[in-house]
N, C-alpha and C positions, 0 to 999 in steps of 0.2 A: 707458703704465700707466692711463690713463683708458680707452682701448681693454679691455685686461686685466681689471681691474675690471666694465667691460660684462658682457664675456663670462662671466666667473668668476657674477656673478649669475645670468644669463640659464641658466647649466648647473644650480644649486642652485637652482630654481624647479621645483619638480613640476608635470607637464602634469595636470590634472584631468580625470578619466575622465567622458565626455558619454555619459550611459545616455539612450536615448531617452526622452523625456519621460512625466510619467505622466499620465493620464486625469486629467483635476479633480471628481475622485469630494465627492459632496456630504461636504460639512460640518457634522455636526449632526441631519442629516435621519434617523436612525436612534438608535434609544434602546436601552438596555441593557435588552435580555431577560427577567431577572431585577429583582426588589427588592433585590437585596444587592450590596453595592460589587463592583466586576469583579477576580478573583483571577481567573490563568491558570493553569489545569494544563498545557496545550499551546497553543502558538501557529501561526499558518500558513506553512507550506512547512516544517515539523520534520519532522525525518527517522523515518520509520516504515518498519518490514519492507515491502519490496516496493512504497510507495508514500509519497509526500510526504503530509502533514496539511492538509487543504484548510479547513481553519478555526478558530475559537477553541473551546477545550475550556473551559466557564467552570465554576469549583468552582461546589457547591451545599452548603455548610458541612459535606461530608461524608453528608450525609442524602439520601434523594430526599423530592419530595413538597413540593419550593416551585414554587409558579407561576409559571408562563413567560407572557408577553407578547408581543403583535405587536410589530416593533420599530417599523415605521410603516403610516401607512394602505395598504388594497391588499385581496386577496380572499387565499383560501384555492386553490392552482391544482392542489393533487397533495397524496395522503395514499400513504404507503408505508408497508410493516410487515411484518417480514420477521426471519427466526432471527435471523440475523448483522449485521453493517454497522450499518445506522444504528438498528436494530429499530423502533420507532414514530417514526414523524417527521411534519413537516408541512410545507410547502411556502407559499409567501406572495409572487404580484406584488403588485408594486409599481408606482406610476402612472412612476415614472425608471426603467423599463429595468430593474432589480435584482431578482433573487427570492433571499427571507432563508429556510433551512432550520433546522430544531431538530429538534434528533434527542436517541436514548435516551431517549424519554418515557413515562410511564407513563398514566393517565387522561387522555385529550382533553377537552375541558368538553364538556356535556351534548347539543349539538345535533348537533357533531363527531361525537360516541361513538354515535350514534343511527344516524348514518345512514352511518358503519363499519361497523356490526354488521347494518344493514339491506344494505348491500354484501356482504358476506361470507356469506351466506345466500341471495343472488341470486347470488353467482358459485360459490357451494360450496369455497369458499377463505379459510383463514385468514390467506394472505400476500397484502398486496395492494398495487398498484405501479398507483393510478387518477389519472386526470385529474378534476378538479370543476369543472365549470361556472363559468365567471367569476359568474353572479349568484348562486349558492345561499349560501354564506359573504363576505361582505362583513365586513372587519373595519377597526378604526380604530387608527391607535397607541397600544398601552396596553393593549389590551382582552385580556381574561385566555381562553390558549389552552387551559393543558395544566398537568398536571401534571411537573415533571421525573424523570426516573427514571435504571435501570441497566439498559434492555433494549439487545438485539443484541450488537454486537460490544465492547460498554464492559465495564468492568474494575471500576471503581466508580464512587459516584454523583457524575453530572453533566452537565451541559449542551453537548452541541458544536454549537455555533451556525457557518451558515456564509452568506455571499455570493455569489452569481452574476448574471452578465449572462444576463437573461433568454431574449435570443435565440439563443444560439449555448451556452449552460451554463457558459462557461465563470467558475471562481470567482476570485473577485480576492480579496485581501490585506484582512480587514476593519481592521485597526489602520491605516490607511490613510486610514478613515473616523473618525477624530478620537471613537473614542469615549474614553465617561471612563476613560484607564486611566493612574495616575502612575507615569512611567517619567524615571526622574532615571540611572538605571543603564546603564554601559557595557557592552558583549559582552566576554568573556574569549577569547582564544587560547593554546590551552594546546599546541600541536604544530604543527613540518610534517613532512612527507612527502615525500619525493624519489623520484622514480621516473625510471629510464633509459629513456628513450621510444625506443631503440634495438632494445626488445622489447616484449611486451606488455603491457600495465598487467596480463594474469591470469596471466602468466607470470614475477612476480619478487615479492618480496616489499619493499615499500618500506624506506628508511633514513628512522630516526624522530630528529628535533631537537628536542628540548624547548626553547621560548621560556621566556625568564625574566620576570617582570612589573620594570620598570625604576620607576616610577610610573602613577598614576592613568592607564587606555586606553594605556601603551607599553608595547611588550615587544619583546626581543631575542634574539637566538642570535650564538653567536661564529662567525666565518667557514667555509666549509663547502668543502672540494676535494672533488669528486665525480669516475671514471674516465668518464665519459659527456660526449660535445661534447653530448648534446640531453637534453633530463631535461624534467620539470613538476612540480608542487609541488599538494600539499596540505596542507590544516588540520583541524584538531581545534580549535572554537571553540561557544560556546554564549552564548547570551543569558537575561537575568532580567528582569522588572520591580521596581519600589519596592516593598518590603515584602514579597516573593516571592523562595522558597529555590528556586523549579522550574529546573531548569534547560533555559529553553528554544531554540529555532532560532533563526536570526543572518536577516535579512533581505535585505544584499547584503555581498559580497566584492570588492576590486580587486586586481587585482597590478601589480603594477610592478616594470620591469628598467630600473633607470638612469632613473630619474626618470617612464619615459615609462609611460603604461600599457597592457596587453596583453591582459589578458580581464579580464570579470568579470560575477558572477551577480547577478539579483534575486527576489526570490521575491514572486512576484504574476501574475494571469492565468494562470493553470494549469489544464486541464480534466483530467476522470477519463480521459480518453480516452488523457493526456499521465503520469501520475501515476506508473507504473510504471518510465517513466522516471528515478527516481529510485537506482535500480540505476545505471543510467551518470553520476550526479552524485558518487556515493559510490566511494569501493574495497570494491569489495563483496566481493574475495578476504579481505581483511582481516578484514570486518566477520564474515563468513560464518565464518569462523575463531574467531569468539573474541574478536577485538579490537573498539575504539574506530572510531565515524562519524568518517572523514576525507571530507570536501569536497574534490572535484579542482578545482583552478585552472586548470581545460583541458575543452577540451570535445571530447569522444571523437566518434570521426566517424561512430557508428552511434547518435548522440543527437539522434531529429528531434524537431520542436515543444521546442528547447532554452531553458533559460531563460538562456542566456549569451549577452554583448553581447560581438563581438571587435572590439578597437579594434584591435589589429594581431599577425595571427595568431591561432591558435588556443589556444594557451598552452604550447606546448612551445617552450622556449627553446633556441636555437642557441648554446651556449658554446663553439663551435670556437676562439675569440680567443685562449681560453687565457688572459682577463682577468679579475679579478673583476668581478662583477656585482652592481650595489646592489639589492637585494632589497626591495619592500616591501609590504605585504600591510594594506590598510587596509578593515577588517569595520565595519560600521552597523548601526543596529537602526531597526525603520519610526519609531520618535522623533526620529531622528535622531543618538543618541548614538553614537559612534564609539572605536574604539582601533586601533592602528600597531603592526604587527611589523616588526621589519628586521633583514634581514641582508645579508650576500655569499655570493656563490657562484663558485667557478672551475673550471672543468676542466684536470687536471692535463697533458692530454697524451697519457695511457698506451692504449694499443690496446684497442678495445672486445673484450673473449672473450663469443662465444655461440655455446653450443653447442643447436641448436635441438632440442625435444624431436621425440620421437616421433608421427606419425598426420599426420594430412591438414591442409595450411592453411586455413582458412576468413576469410572476411574478410567485415564489415559492408557493406550495401548490393549487394551478391551473392547471387545463387542457386545455390548447390553442392550437391553429393549424396556421399555415400561407398554404395560396394556391394561386398554381400561374397555369397559362394554363398546364407547365409540371413539376410542383415541390410543393411538401407540406411536411410541416414537424410537427410534433406531439411533443408537450414538455408535458411530465406528472406531476402530481401533487409535484412527489418526483422529480424531476429530478434536478430544480434550486433551489440555495440554496438563492438569492438574485435577487432581480427586477432586469432586465436589458432589454436593446434594441438588439435585435438581427436582423441584416439586412439580405438581400439576393441578390445576383449578379447574373447573367445567362452571360455564356460567349460562345465559341463556343470552341471544339476541333479540332486540323487538324489530330490526329492519326487515319489512317482506324477502327484499332479496336475498338475504343470508337464511340455508336452508339449515347448517346444524348447528351444533351447542358451539359456544367459543372455548376453546380450549387453553389455556394461560400455562404454558409451560416455560420453568428456567429463570431467569433472571438477565436481561441484557447486560451486566455488565461482569457476565460469564463468557468470552471467545469460543470460537471453535473455529479451527485448523479447516478441514472439511464439513462438508454439510453434511447435517442428520436429514433422516427421511422422516417424515409428519403423514402420520395416513388418519384421516378422518371417516365417519361414519356418519351419511345424513343422518336430520332423524327420517325422513322418508323421500324416499327413491323418489329421485325426478324424472321428468320427462324425458323421453328420448330427446325429442327439438333441446330440453333447457339441460339436459346430460353434457353435449358438446360445448354446451358454452359456461361451464364452471370453474371457477380459477379458486387456489386455496389464497388466501390473505392472509397477511400476515403484519399486524402493528403494534405498534409501541409507543406509546407517548406522542408524537405528531409526524412519528415517521409511519410509513406505509409501503409493501411490497406487494405485487403478486405472483403466481406462477400459475401455469398448464399444470392440469393434474393428470394423473394416468388412472384407471380406474381397473379393480381389481375384485372381482365381489362382492362388489356393494361396497368397496371401500374406494376413495379419492386419495392420493398420495405424489407428493410433491418433497422438494429438497428446498433447504434453508441453510444461512448460514450464521445466524442471528438467533438467536431466544425473541420470546415474544409470546403476544396471541394471534392463534389462529383459530380459523372458519372457513368453510364453503360459501361463495356467492355465487348468484348467476349474474352473470351479465353478459345481458343483450342488445346494450346501447353501441354502434360504432360510432370510431374516435371521428371528431370532426375534421375538413381538410379548411382550413381559411387562409383567405387572400392577406398579403400586408401590403398596404401603401395602394392598391389599386380595385379598381371593381371588375365585372365581368363584363367586357364589351368596350374596355377602356383601352382610348388610344397614346400608345408607349411611344411615341417616337422621339419623343426624349428624354425616357429614363433610359441607364444605363443597365439595366437589370429587372427582371422582374423576382416576385419571389413570394412563397407561402409557408404558412408554420399548422403545425398540427395538436388538437387537443383530444382528451380521452379521459373519461369519468372517473379511470386508477390509473390516469398519467406513464402506461406502460405500451409503446405500438411500434412498429417501424413502418416507414414506406417501401412499398414493393416494387413500384415503380411511377416513372414520369416520362410522358411521351407529349412529344411535339410534332403535331402535323403524323400522329400515325408512327413516328420513330423515336426509338430511346433518345432522349436529350439530357446532357451530364447536369443535375443538380449541387452545390454544393453544400456541406451542412456541418460545416468546423460550431462545435459545440453543442451538435443535437438539436438544435431547439429549431433552429430555422434553414429553410432553405434557399437558394439564391442561383439561381443562370444568370451570365452574366451575358449581354449580347454577344453572339461571336456570328462568323460564315453559316453556322447553323440555323440564321434565325433571319431572314433580308424582311424585305419591306413589303407591306400587303397585311391581311387578314391571314391569321392561326387559330389553331384550339392546342391547349395545352387539359392534357389529362393525366391524372394524378391517381393513387390507388395506393391509400394504408389497408391494414390491419392492426387492431389490437392481440393482447395475451390472449382474449377467449378465443379468436378467431374470428372475431365481426369485423368486415370490410366494407370501406368506404371508399368509393369511386367519388370524383369532382372532375367536372368540366368547365373547363373559364375560355372565352373566347377575347382576344384581343387584337390590335391592328398595329403595324409600325411604319 
């Protein structure tokens, strides 16, 4: 009797998943970079289109121009200015081997702003990604750096803040550094997704089972019977912190099968080189079709630089014994608050029916090629996350500028890590004058993109990171350079700035140069659409000539001259 009791106790105790030990991140070393209480609109590892969120989004009271301060002693090591992405950003290297990054800023402090302007005129480029010599701008903890803003890829005023290892620029989770964030709330677990792993992840829709909240931090679902002996699971889960209603990302999740840890993931130590692997972590097909985020509790075979820890297998559960498997999922935030969801899953023993789709099967970690008389596509070894059948369909276009057949390749709900190479043979060889203006266009629904092609033995080639329909197009139409808020010959004495925009038939162009009276002049280009020059010492009273040169993806160049006075 005693032996039976001991066995029962041992079987009822859950084996705790053992992740690798976290590095001993310094606690209290970094201060809040704002002078307002930290409230998060986004946290580290949060799920975003095609990437993990790589830092913290700090709310700035719904307005711009709050002061931003150095989080610790160090020196300004890099300044980055770009139309999208980070917008205006400052990087600071610290003596402890960590770099802090401050993004979506407005004006920098006076000395940095002067250095930036001089560098832009030296390089004749508004966009910058410049290393700053270590001795130029030493900073002390709490020193004023810049004003917060909404520049770059930001959709509302906030400060995006990151911590990275200086040596390899791997992003670390700032919530593991003991910033003053009050968090007594547990993550929520909304639903369970079940996948038949005798099939590709991308050739099925998961079975969705809602979890019911039973008590604080406790969720359950009724027993589940499945038609496959091999399944994997996914969840929808979110986290908040005390006083916030923002639905942020979770830090950790672990899957248990009969009280044994199988697989788990943690959101920490992710590089920008690996951030697109988010598409292997989520159910990309469900999300791209308008569904919820579902995070896999299994590691897909093509997920390199993975955030997963495999305790026993890759997360694909073997249910062939047709016995009930007790499933437990434990979700945590970075402050140790946890929630648990439980259910049972059993395979009913029915034969698995599978009709493979039409097309050619491709596999992750393998290079393979599809070939036809006038279309080829090459899938590299780091392109796919799971095996999948990729179909090809040929049709014709009635558009006079299209010089090839239309080749529909794959489906847009199949994600790619690296670009595939697409090679298309035109229906007839273009004239030499046309050849240099040929682009490859990809379209799917309302989304379109073009890439300049390279030619080899009568084939045109370009690379794309999304499936869709592809065709060769002759683009002979140059972009248009359009004034904004003024006309040629205008008197702008009362205007604080002069602006223009560019339009193109394929909406892919860049401005090569802006000149005022024969010299390069700095136009800002935040968010990529409008170009603004705020009048300064480089444009005094009198008559002036502004020249703008723009070029599109096909190489068509436009030049426009505007005359104005001040």
